[in-house]
C-alpha positions in Angstrom: 142.9 -108.4 51.5 146.7 -108.6 51.0 148.3 -109.2 47.6 151.8 -110.4 46.8 153.3 -109.6 43.5 156.2 -111.9 42.4 158.5 -111.2 39.4 160.7 -113.9 37.9 164.1 -112.6 37.0 165.9 -114.5 34.3 169.5 -114.2 35.5 172.0 -116.2 37.5 175.1 -115.7 39.5 178.0 -117.6 37.9 180.4 -119.2 40.4 181.1 -117.8 43.9 181.6 -114.1 44.6 185.2 -112.8 44.8 186.0 -111.0 48.0 189.1 -108.8 48.4 190.0 -107.8 51.9 192.2 -104.7 51.9 193.5 -102.5 54.7 190.6 -100.0 54.6 187.8 -101.8 52.8 186.5 -105.0 51.3 185.6 -105.4 47.7 182.8 -107.7 46.5 182.7 -108.9 42.9 180.0 -111.0 41.3 179.6 -112.4 37.8 176.2 -112.8 36.3 174.9 -114.7 33.2 173.1 -111.6 31.9 173.4 -107.8 32.5 172.7 -107.2 36.1 170.0 -104.7 36.9 169.5 -105.0 40.7 171.0 -104.0 44.0 173.8 -105.2 46.3 173.7 -104.3 49.9 175.3 -105.2 53.2 173.3 -107.7 55.2 170.7 -106.0 57.4 171.4 -102.6 55.8 169.0 -102.7 52.8 167.4 -99.4 54.0 170.6 -97.6 54.5 171.5 -95.7 51.3 175.2 -95.6 52.3 175.3 -99.5 52.3 173.6 -100.1 48.9 174.8 -100.0 45.3 172.0 -100.0 42.8 173.1 -98.0 39.8 173.9 -101.1 37.7 171.4 -100.3 35.0 173.6 -97.4 34.0 176.7 -99.6 34.0 175.1 -102.4 31.9 177.5 -104.9 33.4 177.7 -108.7 34.0 180.3 -108.1 36.7 178.6 -106.0 39.4 180.7 -105.0 42.3 180.5 -103.1 45.6 183.1 -101.7 48.0 182.5 -101.3 51.7 184.8 -99.3 54.0 185.5 -100.6 57.5 183.6 -98.6 60.1 180.5 -98.2 57.8 177.5 -100.5 57.4 178.5 -102.6 60.4 181.9 -103.4 58.9 185.0 -103.8 61.1 188.4 -105.2 60.6 189.6 -108.3 62.4 193.2 -109.3 61.9 194.2 -112.9 62.3 197.0 -115.2 61.4 196.3 -118.5 59.9 198.0 -121.6 61.2 199.4 -123.7 58.3 198.7 -127.1 59.9 
């Protein structure tokens, strides 16, 4: 017999995440209603410790963030020029 345990977490993300694209990395910033005690990871890389940040309990923050360098965690840089039409 299989069992599933579900835990309700009373917290919410406020607004959209802020993303900064720099020359060598991207930075992801999120704002939460309450202190964040979870993990942030690159999509599809939840089992790769180099692609996870989960020490937010120590930081006791409502502004969790994560930096990912290009070339790691499937990240790569693609330069483009936007057309101001």
